[in-house]
PyMOL CGO cylinders between C-alpha atoms (Angstrom):
from pymol import cmd
from pymol.cgo import CYLINDER

trace = [
    CYLINDER, 139.99, 136.10, 64.70, 140.51, 135.65, 60.91, 0.3, 1, 1, 1, 1, 1, 1,
    CYLINDER, 140.51, 135.65, 60.91, 142.96, 137.73, 58.92, 0.3, 1, 1, 1, 1, 1, 1,
    CYLINDER, 142.96, 137.73, 58.92, 141.68, 139.78, 56.01, 0.3, 1, 1, 1, 1, 1, 1,
    CYLINDER, 141.68, 139.78, 56.01, 143.04, 138.53, 52.69, 0.3, 1, 1, 1, 1, 1, 1,
    CYLINDER, 143.04, 138.53, 52.69, 143.99, 142.13, 51.85, 0.3, 1, 1, 1, 1, 1, 1,
    CYLINDER, 143.99, 142.13, 51.85, 146.40, 142.28, 54.80, 0.3, 1, 1, 1, 1, 1, 1,
    CYLINDER, 146.40, 142.28, 54.80, 149.94, 141.25, 53.94, 0.3, 1, 1, 1, 1, 1, 1,
    CYLINDER, 149.94, 141.25, 53.94, 151.93, 139.94, 56.87, 0.3, 1, 1, 1, 1, 1, 1,
    CYLINDER, 151.93, 139.94, 56.87, 155.11, 141.84, 57.56, 0.3, 1, 1, 1, 1, 1, 1,
    CYLINDER, 155.11, 141.84, 57.56, 158.27, 139.86, 56.90, 0.3, 1, 1, 1, 1, 1, 1,
    CYLINDER, 158.27, 139.86, 56.90, 159.92, 138.36, 59.95, 0.3, 1, 1, 1, 1, 1, 1,
    CYLINDER, 159.92, 138.36, 59.95, 163.02, 140.35, 60.83, 0.3, 1, 1, 1, 1, 1, 1,
    CYLINDER, 163.02, 140.35, 60.83, 165.90, 138.04, 61.65, 0.3, 1, 1, 1, 1, 1, 1,
    CYLINDER, 165.90, 138.04, 61.65, 168.37, 139.38, 64.22, 0.3, 1, 1, 1, 1, 1, 1,
    CYLINDER, 168.37, 139.38, 64.22, 171.79, 139.97, 62.77, 0.3, 1, 1, 1, 1, 1, 1,
    CYLINDER, 171.79, 139.97, 62.77, 174.84, 138.37, 64.28, 0.3, 1, 1, 1, 1, 1, 1,
    CYLINDER, 174.84, 138.37, 64.28, 175.08, 135.56, 66.81, 0.3, 1, 1, 1, 1, 1, 1,
    CYLINDER, 175.08, 135.56, 66.81, 171.74, 134.25, 68.19, 0.3, 1, 1, 1, 1, 1, 1,
    CYLINDER, 171.74, 134.25, 68.19, 171.04, 135.35, 71.75, 0.3, 1, 1, 1, 1, 1, 1,
    CYLINDER, 171.04, 135.35, 71.75, 171.90, 132.72, 74.33, 0.3, 1, 1, 1, 1, 1, 1,
    CYLINDER, 171.90, 132.72, 74.33, 168.95, 132.34, 76.73, 0.3, 1, 1, 1, 1, 1, 1,
    CYLINDER, 168.95, 132.34, 76.73, 171.29, 130.91, 79.35, 0.3, 1, 1, 1, 1, 1, 1,
    CYLINDER, 171.29, 130.91, 79.35, 173.74, 133.82, 79.30, 0.3, 1, 1, 1, 1, 1, 1,
    CYLINDER, 173.74, 133.82, 79.30, 172.50, 135.28, 82.59, 0.3, 1, 1, 1, 1, 1, 1,
    CYLINDER, 172.50, 135.28, 82.59, 173.15, 132.03, 84.42, 0.3, 1, 1, 1, 1, 1, 1,
    CYLINDER, 173.15, 132.03, 84.42, 176.62, 131.69, 82.93, 0.3, 1, 1, 1, 1, 1, 1,
    CYLINDER, 176.62, 131.69, 82.93, 177.54, 135.26, 83.91, 0.3, 1, 1, 1, 1, 1, 1,
    CYLINDER, 177.54, 135.26, 83.91, 176.17, 134.98, 87.45, 0.3, 1, 1, 1, 1, 1, 1,
    CYLINDER, 176.17, 134.98, 87.45, 178.01, 131.71, 87.95, 0.3, 1, 1, 1, 1, 1, 1,
    CYLINDER, 178.01, 131.71, 87.95, 181.23, 133.42, 86.86, 0.3, 1, 1, 1, 1, 1, 1,
    CYLINDER, 181.23, 133.42, 86.86, 180.61, 136.20, 89.39, 0.3, 1, 1, 1, 1, 1, 1,
    CYLINDER, 180.61, 136.20, 89.39, 180.23, 133.71, 92.22, 0.3, 1, 1, 1, 1, 1, 1,
    CYLINDER, 180.23, 133.71, 92.22, 183.38, 131.85, 91.24, 0.3, 1, 1, 1, 1, 1, 1,
    CYLINDER, 183.38, 131.85, 91.24, 185.43, 135.04, 91.13, 0.3, 1, 1, 1, 1, 1, 1,
    CYLINDER, 185.43, 135.04, 91.13, 184.09, 136.29, 94.44, 0.3, 1, 1, 1, 1, 1, 1,
    CYLINDER, 184.09, 136.29, 94.44, 185.18, 133.13, 96.21, 0.3, 1, 1, 1, 1, 1, 1,
    CYLINDER, 185.18, 133.13, 96.21, 188.53, 132.92, 94.42, 0.3, 1, 1, 1, 1, 1, 1,
    CYLINDER, 188.53, 132.92, 94.42, 189.60, 136.56, 94.35, 0.3, 1, 1, 1, 1, 1, 1,
    CYLINDER, 189.60, 136.56, 94.35, 187.17, 138.60, 96.42, 0.3, 1, 1, 1, 1, 1, 1,
    CYLINDER, 187.17, 138.60, 96.42, 185.60, 141.85, 95.30, 0.3, 1, 1, 1, 1, 1, 1,
    CYLINDER, 185.60, 141.85, 95.30, 188.83, 143.24, 93.87, 0.3, 1, 1, 1, 1, 1, 1,
    CYLINDER, 188.83, 143.24, 93.87, 189.06, 140.44, 91.33, 0.3, 1, 1, 1, 1, 1, 1,
    CYLINDER, 189.06, 140.44, 91.33, 185.39, 140.49, 90.42, 0.3, 1, 1, 1, 1, 1, 1,
    CYLINDER, 185.39, 140.49, 90.42, 185.54, 143.16, 87.73, 0.3, 1, 1, 1, 1, 1, 1,
    CYLINDER, 185.54, 143.16, 87.73, 183.29, 143.33, 84.69, 0.3, 1, 1, 1, 1, 1, 1,
    CYLINDER, 183.29, 143.33, 84.69, 186.27, 142.47, 82.49, 0.3, 1, 1, 1, 1, 1, 1,
    CYLINDER, 186.27, 142.47, 82.49, 187.15, 139.43, 84.62, 0.3, 1, 1, 1, 1, 1, 1,
    CYLINDER, 187.15, 139.43, 84.62, 183.54, 138.26, 84.70, 0.3, 1, 1, 1, 1, 1, 1,
    CYLINDER, 183.54, 138.26, 84.70, 183.24, 138.63, 80.92, 0.3, 1, 1, 1, 1, 1, 1,
    CYLINDER, 183.24, 138.63, 80.92, 186.42, 136.63, 80.37, 0.3, 1, 1, 1, 1, 1, 1,
    CYLINDER, 186.42, 136.63, 80.37, 185.36, 133.89, 82.80, 0.3, 1, 1, 1, 1, 1, 1,
    CYLINDER, 185.36, 133.89, 82.80, 181.88, 133.66, 81.27, 0.3, 1, 1, 1, 1, 1, 1,
    CYLINDER, 181.88, 133.66, 81.27, 183.17, 133.78, 77.70, 0.3, 1, 1, 1, 1, 1, 1,
    CYLINDER, 183.17, 133.78, 77.70, 181.13, 136.85, 76.71, 0.3, 1, 1, 1, 1, 1, 1,
    CYLINDER, 181.13, 136.85, 76.71, 181.82, 140.45, 75.84, 0.3, 1, 1, 1, 1, 1, 1,
    CYLINDER, 181.82, 140.45, 75.84, 181.58, 143.25, 78.39, 0.3, 1, 1, 1, 1, 1, 1,
    CYLINDER, 181.58, 143.25, 78.39, 178.82, 144.81, 76.30, 0.3, 1, 1, 1, 1, 1, 1,
    CYLINDER, 178.82, 144.81, 76.30, 176.72, 141.67, 76.79, 0.3, 1, 1, 1, 1, 1, 1,
    CYLINDER, 176.72, 141.67, 76.79, 176.95, 142.15, 80.54, 0.3, 1, 1, 1, 1, 1, 1,
    CYLINDER, 176.95, 142.15, 80.54, 176.16, 145.86, 80.43, 0.3, 1, 1, 1, 1, 1, 1,
    CYLINDER, 176.16, 145.86, 80.43, 173.04, 145.12, 78.37, 0.3, 1, 1, 1, 1, 1, 1,
    CYLINDER, 173.04, 145.12, 78.37, 171.67, 143.23, 81.37, 0.3, 1, 1, 1, 1, 1, 1,
    CYLINDER, 171.67, 143.23, 81.37, 173.22, 144.94, 84.42, 0.3, 1, 1, 1, 1, 1, 1,
    CYLINDER, 173.22, 144.94, 84.42, 173.94, 148.67, 84.78, 0.3, 1, 1, 1, 1, 1, 1,
    CYLINDER, 173.94, 148.67, 84.78, 177.03, 148.18, 86.93, 0.3, 1, 1, 1, 1, 1, 1,
    CYLINDER, 177.03, 148.18, 86.93, 179.19, 145.69, 88.78, 0.3, 1, 1, 1, 1, 1, 1,
    CYLINDER, 179.19, 145.69, 88.78, 177.36, 146.17, 92.08, 0.3, 1, 1, 1, 1, 1, 1,
    CYLINDER, 177.36, 146.17, 92.08, 173.97, 145.22, 90.62, 0.3, 1, 1, 1, 1, 1, 1,
    CYLINDER, 173.97, 145.22, 90.62, 175.59, 142.21, 88.96, 0.3, 1, 1, 1, 1, 1, 1,
    CYLINDER, 175.59, 142.21, 88.96, 177.10, 140.99, 92.24, 0.3, 1, 1, 1, 1, 1, 1,
    CYLINDER, 177.10, 140.99, 92.24, 173.86, 141.43, 94.17, 0.3, 1, 1, 1, 1, 1, 1,
    CYLINDER, 173.86, 141.43, 94.17, 171.95, 139.44, 91.54, 0.3, 1, 1, 1, 1, 1, 1,
    CYLINDER, 171.95, 139.44, 91.54, 174.55, 136.67, 91.76, 0.3, 1, 1, 1, 1, 1, 1,
    CYLINDER, 174.55, 136.67, 91.76, 174.13, 136.52, 95.53, 0.3, 1, 1, 1, 1, 1, 1,
    CYLINDER, 174.13, 136.52, 95.53, 170.34, 136.68, 95.42, 0.3, 1, 1, 1, 1, 1, 1,
    CYLINDER, 170.34, 136.68, 95.42, 170.23, 133.58, 93.22, 0.3, 1, 1, 1, 1, 1, 1,
    CYLINDER, 170.23, 133.58, 93.22, 171.59, 131.65, 96.20, 0.3, 1, 1, 1, 1, 1, 1,
    CYLINDER, 171.59, 131.65, 96.20, 169.01, 132.95, 98.69, 0.3, 1, 1, 1, 1, 1, 1,
    CYLINDER, 169.01, 132.95, 98.69, 166.19, 130.74, 99.87, 0.3, 1, 1, 1, 1, 1, 1,
    CYLINDER, 166.19, 130.74, 99.87, 162.74, 132.04, 99.01, 0.3, 1, 1, 1, 1, 1, 1,
    CYLINDER, 162.74, 132.04, 99.01, 161.24, 131.79, 102.48, 0.3, 1, 1, 1, 1, 1, 1,
    CYLINDER, 161.24, 131.79, 102.48, 157.49, 132.21, 102.82, 0.3, 1, 1, 1, 1, 1, 1,
    CYLINDER, 157.49, 132.21, 102.82, 156.32, 133.88, 106.05, 0.3, 1, 1, 1, 1, 1, 1,
    CYLINDER, 156.32, 133.88, 106.05, 156.21, 131.05, 108.61, 0.3, 1, 1, 1, 1, 1, 1,
    CYLINDER, 156.21, 131.05, 108.61, 153.07, 130.29, 110.58, 0.3, 1, 1, 1, 1, 1, 1,
    CYLINDER, 153.07, 130.29, 110.58, 153.91, 127.62, 113.14, 0.3, 1, 1, 1, 1, 1, 1,
    CYLINDER, 153.91, 127.62, 113.14, 151.63, 129.10, 115.79, 0.3, 1, 1, 1, 1, 1, 1,
    CYLINDER, 151.63, 129.10, 115.79, 154.38, 130.30, 118.12, 0.3, 1, 1, 1, 1, 1, 1,
    CYLINDER, 154.38, 130.30, 118.12, 157.07, 132.95, 118.06, 0.3, 1, 1, 1, 1, 1, 1,
    CYLINDER, 157.07, 132.95, 118.06, 159.69, 130.31, 118.86, 0.3, 1, 1, 1, 1, 1, 1,
    CYLINDER, 159.69, 130.31, 118.86, 158.63, 128.03, 116.04, 0.3, 1, 1, 1, 1, 1, 1,
    CYLINDER, 158.63, 128.03, 116.04, 158.55, 130.88, 113.53, 0.3, 1, 1, 1, 1, 1, 1,
    CYLINDER, 158.55, 130.88, 113.53, 162.00, 132.13, 114.55, 0.3, 1, 1, 1, 1, 1, 1,
    CYLINDER, 162.00, 132.13, 114.55, 163.53, 128.65, 114.44, 0.3, 1, 1, 1, 1, 1, 1,
    CYLINDER, 163.53, 128.65, 114.44, 162.14, 128.17, 110.94, 0.3, 1, 1, 1, 1, 1, 1,
    CYLINDER, 162.14, 128.17, 110.94, 163.50, 131.48, 109.64, 0.3, 1, 1, 1, 1, 1, 1,
    CYLINDER, 163.50, 131.48, 109.64, 166.91, 131.15, 111.29, 0.3, 1, 1, 1, 1, 1, 1,
    CYLINDER, 166.91, 131.15, 111.29, 167.07, 127.51, 110.26, 0.3, 1, 1, 1, 1, 1, 1,
    CYLINDER, 167.07, 127.51, 110.26, 166.58, 128.56, 106.64, 0.3, 1, 1, 1, 1, 1, 1,
    CYLINDER, 166.58, 128.56, 106.64, 169.41, 131.06, 107.06, 0.3, 1, 1, 1, 1, 1, 1,
    CYLINDER, 169.41, 131.06, 107.06, 171.68, 128.32, 108.41, 0.3, 1, 1, 1, 1, 1, 1,
    CYLINDER, 171.68, 128.32, 108.41, 170.72, 126.02, 105.56, 0.3, 1, 1, 1, 1, 1, 1,
    CYLINDER, 170.72, 126.02, 105.56, 171.51, 128.79, 103.11, 0.3, 1, 1, 1, 1, 1, 1,
    CYLINDER, 171.51, 128.79, 103.11, 175.07, 129.04, 104.42, 0.3, 1, 1, 1, 1, 1, 1,
    CYLINDER, 175.07, 129.04, 104.42, 175.82, 125.37, 103.88, 0.3, 1, 1, 1, 1, 1, 1,
    CYLINDER, 175.82, 125.37, 103.88, 178.04, 124.18, 101.06, 0.3, 1, 1, 1, 1, 1, 1,
    CYLINDER, 178.04, 124.18, 101.06, 179.49, 126.79, 98.73, 0.3, 1, 1, 1, 1, 1, 1,
    CYLINDER, 179.49, 126.79, 98.73, 177.25, 129.59, 99.95, 0.3, 1, 1, 1, 1, 1, 1,
    CYLINDER, 177.25, 129.59, 99.95, 179.19, 130.23, 103.16, 0.3, 1, 1, 1, 1, 1, 1,
    CYLINDER, 179.19, 130.23, 103.16, 182.48, 131.18, 101.44, 0.3, 1, 1, 1, 1, 1, 1,
    CYLINDER, 182.48, 131.18, 101.44, 180.53, 133.10, 98.79, 0.3, 1, 1, 1, 1, 1, 1,
    CYLINDER, 180.53, 133.10, 98.79, 178.69, 135.36, 101.22, 0.3, 1, 1, 1, 1, 1, 1,
    CYLINDER, 178.69, 135.36, 101.22, 181.76, 135.65, 103.43, 0.3, 1, 1, 1, 1, 1, 1,
    CYLINDER, 181.76, 135.65, 103.43, 183.74, 136.95, 100.45, 0.3, 1, 1, 1, 1, 1, 1,
    CYLINDER, 183.74, 136.95, 100.45, 181.05, 139.54, 99.68, 0.3, 1, 1, 1, 1, 1, 1,
    CYLINDER, 181.05, 139.54, 99.68, 180.66, 140.74, 103.26, 0.3, 1, 1, 1, 1, 1, 1,
    CYLINDER, 180.66, 140.74, 103.26, 184.41, 141.16, 103.65, 0.3, 1, 1, 1, 1, 1, 1,
    CYLINDER, 184.41, 141.16, 103.65, 184.48, 143.86, 100.95, 0.3, 1, 1, 1, 1, 1, 1,
    CYLINDER, 184.48, 143.86, 100.95, 181.20, 145.68, 101.55, 0.3, 1, 1, 1, 1, 1, 1,
    CYLINDER, 181.20, 145.68, 101.55, 182.91, 148.61, 103.24, 0.3, 1, 1, 1, 1, 1, 1,
    CYLINDER, 182.91, 148.61, 103.24, 184.82, 149.35, 100.02, 0.3, 1, 1, 1, 1, 1, 1,
    CYLINDER, 184.82, 149.35, 100.02, 181.70, 149.95, 97.96, 0.3, 1, 1, 1, 1, 1, 1,
    CYLINDER, 181.70, 149.95, 97.96, 178.94, 152.15, 99.44, 0.3, 1, 1, 1, 1, 1, 1,
    CYLINDER, 178.94, 152.15, 99.44, 176.59, 151.27, 96.57, 0.3, 1, 1, 1, 1, 1, 1,
    CYLINDER, 176.59, 151.27, 96.57, 177.11, 147.54, 96.97, 0.3, 1, 1, 1, 1, 1, 1,
    CYLINDER, 177.11, 147.54, 96.97, 176.65, 147.93, 100.71, 0.3, 1, 1, 1, 1, 1, 1,
    CYLINDER, 176.65, 147.93, 100.71, 173.34, 149.72, 100.17, 0.3, 1, 1, 1, 1, 1, 1,
    CYLINDER, 173.34, 149.72, 100.17, 172.12, 147.13, 97.64, 0.3, 1, 1, 1, 1, 1, 1,
    CYLINDER, 172.12, 147.13, 97.64, 173.19, 144.28, 99.93, 0.3, 1, 1, 1, 1, 1, 1,
    CYLINDER, 173.19, 144.28, 99.93, 171.24, 145.75, 102.83, 0.3, 1, 1, 1, 1, 1, 1,
    CYLINDER, 171.24, 145.75, 102.83, 168.17, 146.43, 100.69, 0.3, 1, 1, 1, 1, 1, 1,
    CYLINDER, 168.17, 146.43, 100.69, 167.87, 143.15, 98.81, 0.3, 1, 1, 1, 1, 1, 1,
    CYLINDER, 167.87, 143.15, 98.81, 169.59, 140.55, 100.99, 0.3, 1, 1, 1, 1, 1, 1,
    CYLINDER, 169.59, 140.55, 100.99, 169.76, 141.63, 104.63, 0.3, 1, 1, 1, 1, 1, 1,
    CYLINDER, 169.76, 141.63, 104.63, 166.63, 143.79, 104.60, 0.3, 1, 1, 1, 1, 1, 1,
    CYLINDER, 166.63, 143.79, 104.60, 164.00, 141.12, 103.83, 0.3, 1, 1, 1, 1, 1, 1,
    CYLINDER, 164.00, 141.12, 103.83, 165.53, 138.70, 106.34, 0.3, 1, 1, 1, 1, 1, 1,
    CYLINDER, 165.53, 138.70, 106.34, 165.69, 141.41, 109.01, 0.3, 1, 1, 1, 1, 1, 1,
    CYLINDER, 165.69, 141.41, 109.01, 162.09, 142.42, 108.30, 0.3, 1, 1, 1, 1, 1, 1,
    CYLINDER, 162.09, 142.42, 108.30, 160.89, 138.81, 108.61, 0.3, 1, 1, 1, 1, 1, 1,
    CYLINDER, 160.89, 138.81, 108.61, 162.40, 138.51, 112.09, 0.3, 1, 1, 1, 1, 1, 1,
    CYLINDER, 162.40, 138.51, 112.09, 161.00, 141.86, 113.17, 0.3, 1, 1, 1, 1, 1, 1,
    CYLINDER, 161.00, 141.86, 113.17, 157.51, 140.83, 112.03, 0.3, 1, 1, 1, 1, 1, 1,
    CYLINDER, 157.51, 140.83, 112.03, 157.75, 137.59, 114.02, 0.3, 1, 1, 1, 1, 1, 1,
    CYLINDER, 157.75, 137.59, 114.02, 158.86, 139.41, 117.16, 0.3, 1, 1, 1, 1, 1, 1,
    CYLINDER, 158.86, 139.41, 117.16, 156.11, 142.01, 116.78, 0.3, 1, 1, 1, 1, 1, 1,
    CYLINDER, 156.11, 142.01, 116.78, 153.59, 139.21, 116.40, 0.3, 1, 1, 1, 1, 1, 1,
    CYLINDER, 153.59, 139.21, 116.40, 154.95, 137.64, 119.56, 0.3, 1, 1, 1, 1, 1, 1,
    CYLINDER, 154.95, 137.64, 119.56, 154.34, 140.88, 121.43, 0.3, 1, 1, 1, 1, 1, 1,
    CYLINDER, 154.34, 140.88, 121.43, 150.78, 141.07, 120.11, 0.3, 1, 1, 1, 1, 1, 1,
    CYLINDER, 150.78, 141.07, 120.11, 150.07, 137.49, 121.23, 0.3, 1, 1, 1, 1, 1, 1,
    CYLINDER, 150.07, 137.49, 121.23, 151.62, 138.07, 124.64, 0.3, 1, 1, 1, 1, 1, 1,
    CYLINDER, 151.62, 138.07, 124.64, 154.52, 135.67, 124.09, 0.3, 1, 1, 1, 1, 1, 1,
    CYLINDER, 154.52, 135.67, 124.09, 157.06, 138.48, 124.37, 0.3, 1, 1, 1, 1, 1, 1,
    CYLINDER, 157.06, 138.48, 124.37, 157.08, 141.34, 126.87, 0.3, 1, 1, 1, 1, 1, 1,
    CYLINDER, 157.08, 141.34, 126.87, 155.68, 144.58, 125.48, 0.3, 1, 1, 1, 1, 1, 1,
    CYLINDER, 155.68, 144.58, 125.48, 158.78, 146.65, 126.18, 0.3, 1, 1, 1, 1, 1, 1,
    CYLINDER, 158.78, 146.65, 126.18, 161.06, 144.32, 124.25, 0.3, 1, 1, 1, 1, 1, 1,
    CYLINDER, 161.06, 144.32, 124.25, 163.63, 146.06, 122.06, 0.3, 1, 1, 1, 1, 1, 1,
    CYLINDER, 163.63, 146.06, 122.06, 162.80, 144.67, 118.60, 0.3, 1, 1, 1, 1, 1, 1,
    CYLINDER, 162.80, 144.67, 118.60, 165.90, 146.09, 116.93, 0.3, 1, 1, 1, 1, 1, 1,
    CYLINDER, 165.90, 146.09, 116.93, 168.32, 144.75, 119.54, 0.3, 1, 1, 1, 1, 1, 1,
    CYLINDER, 168.32, 144.75, 119.54, 166.56, 141.38, 119.69, 0.3, 1, 1, 1, 1, 1, 1,
    CYLINDER, 166.56, 141.38, 119.69, 166.83, 141.03, 115.92, 0.3, 1, 1, 1, 1, 1, 1,
    CYLINDER, 166.83, 141.03, 115.92, 170.56, 141.71, 116.04, 0.3, 1, 1, 1, 1, 1, 1,
    CYLINDER, 170.56, 141.71, 116.04, 171.01, 139.19, 118.85, 0.3, 1, 1, 1, 1, 1, 1,
    CYLINDER, 171.01, 139.19, 118.85, 169.27, 136.53, 116.78, 0.3, 1, 1, 1, 1, 1, 1,
    CYLINDER, 169.27, 136.53, 116.78, 171.21, 137.16, 113.58, 0.3, 1, 1, 1, 1, 1, 1,
    CYLINDER, 171.21, 137.16, 113.58, 174.59, 138.05, 115.09, 0.3, 1, 1, 1, 1, 1, 1,
    CYLINDER, 174.59, 138.05, 115.09, 175.78, 134.62, 116.25, 0.3, 1, 1, 1, 1, 1, 1,
    CYLINDER, 175.78, 134.62, 116.25, 174.99, 133.03, 112.90, 0.3, 1, 1, 1, 1, 1, 1,
    CYLINDER, 174.99, 133.03, 112.90, 176.79, 135.74, 110.94, 0.3, 1, 1, 1, 1, 1, 1,
    CYLINDER, 176.79, 135.74, 110.94, 179.85, 135.67, 113.21, 0.3, 1, 1, 1, 1, 1, 1,
    CYLINDER, 179.85, 135.67, 113.21, 180.21, 131.90, 113.26, 0.3, 1, 1, 1, 1, 1, 1,
    CYLINDER, 180.21, 131.90, 113.26, 179.05, 131.10, 109.74, 0.3, 1, 1, 1, 1, 1, 1,
    CYLINDER, 179.05, 131.10, 109.74, 180.46, 134.04, 107.77, 0.3, 1, 1, 1, 1, 1, 1,
    CYLINDER, 180.46, 134.04, 107.77, 183.21, 135.72, 109.75, 0.3, 1, 1, 1, 1, 1, 1,
    CYLINDER, 183.21, 135.72, 109.75, 184.76, 132.67, 111.42, 0.3, 1, 1, 1, 1, 1, 1,
    CYLINDER, 184.76, 132.67, 111.42, 183.46, 130.41, 108.62, 0.3, 1, 1, 1, 1, 1, 1,
    CYLINDER, 183.46, 130.41, 108.62, 182.77, 127.58, 111.01, 0.3, 1, 1, 1, 1, 1, 1,
    CYLINDER, 182.77, 127.58, 111.01, 180.40, 124.74, 110.22, 0.3, 1, 1, 1, 1, 1, 1,
    CYLINDER, 180.40, 124.74, 110.22, 177.02, 125.63, 111.70, 0.3, 1, 1, 1, 1, 1, 1,
    CYLINDER, 177.02, 125.63, 111.70, 175.60, 122.72, 113.68, 0.3, 1, 1, 1, 1, 1, 1,
    CYLINDER, 175.60, 122.72, 113.68, 172.07, 121.58, 112.93, 0.3, 1, 1, 1, 1, 1, 1,
    CYLINDER, 172.07, 121.58, 112.93, 170.50, 122.85, 116.16, 0.3, 1, 1, 1, 1, 1, 1,
    CYLINDER, 170.50, 122.85, 116.16, 172.23, 126.23, 116.33, 0.3, 1, 1, 1, 1, 1, 1,
    CYLINDER, 172.23, 126.23, 116.33, 169.08, 128.06, 115.19, 0.3, 1, 1, 1, 1, 1, 1,
    CYLINDER, 169.08, 128.06, 115.19, 167.03, 126.60, 118.06, 0.3, 1, 1, 1, 1, 1, 1,
    CYLINDER, 167.03, 126.60, 118.06, 169.84, 127.28, 120.55, 0.3, 1, 1, 1, 1, 1, 1,
    CYLINDER, 169.84, 127.28, 120.55, 170.11, 130.94, 119.53, 0.3, 1, 1, 1, 1, 1, 1,
    CYLINDER, 170.11, 130.94, 119.53, 166.32, 131.43, 119.58, 0.3, 1, 1, 1, 1, 1, 1,
    CYLINDER, 166.32, 131.43, 119.58, 165.98, 129.87, 123.04, 0.3, 1, 1, 1, 1, 1, 1,
    CYLINDER, 165.98, 129.87, 123.04, 168.82, 131.99, 124.43, 0.3, 1, 1, 1, 1, 1, 1,
    CYLINDER, 168.82, 131.99, 124.43, 167.32, 135.24, 123.14, 0.3, 1, 1, 1, 1, 1, 1,
    CYLINDER, 167.32, 135.24, 123.14, 163.71, 134.42, 124.01, 0.3, 1, 1, 1, 1, 1, 1,
    CYLINDER, 163.71, 134.42, 124.01, 164.69, 133.59, 127.59, 0.3, 1, 1, 1, 1, 1, 1,
    CYLINDER, 164.69, 133.59, 127.59, 165.19, 137.31, 128.13, 0.3, 1, 1, 1, 1, 1, 1,
    CYLINDER, 165.19, 137.31, 128.13, 162.06, 138.38, 126.25, 0.3, 1, 1, 1, 1, 1, 1,
    CYLINDER, 162.06, 138.38, 126.25, 159.35, 136.31, 127.93, 0.3, 1, 1, 1, 1, 1, 1,
    CYLINDER, 159.35, 136.31, 127.93, 156.81, 138.20, 130.03, 0.3, 1, 1, 1, 1, 1, 1,
    CYLINDER, 156.81, 138.20, 130.03, 157.56, 138.06, 133.75, 0.3, 1, 1, 1, 1, 1, 1,
]
cmd.load_cgo(trace, "trace")
């Protein structure tokens, strides 16, 4: 489309002050993760994050409404984006999902999530956000796999989906986050086999 010669382009308005740093979100979220591991939730205040990241508190509040949303975003950056598995069996799907969870706790992520979980009871809002954005999708993925196993006849129809999901997740959370032990490579398969042994049709 051509521009009419009678139309005068509006002057470009230059933002006043310091140019916006496109990497500021990454710097801030990295500061959050460092503080969580070093000082726990109590030390991860907006003021402390701003000082660690080298920005003003106002810069943070322009992007996150509160500390809880900031912390959840920092944790979500470390989550693995797991597509729904389709291995053809309930065992294979569960091993893939739990294996991704184990992989996600390797390295610095274990201490990071352990630090967050340890303080969830002190912040009802953070607890709710953590369940919704971090635990919820993972829990839903396992429930979907178990439900599919019932439909295909791989799992008995009266299986307790809720309890089975907790039994699958529990050992990994206890050993990897609460005890902070190194999770061995085949722990996902071991947990899946133990739980499925009680869910197979007679």
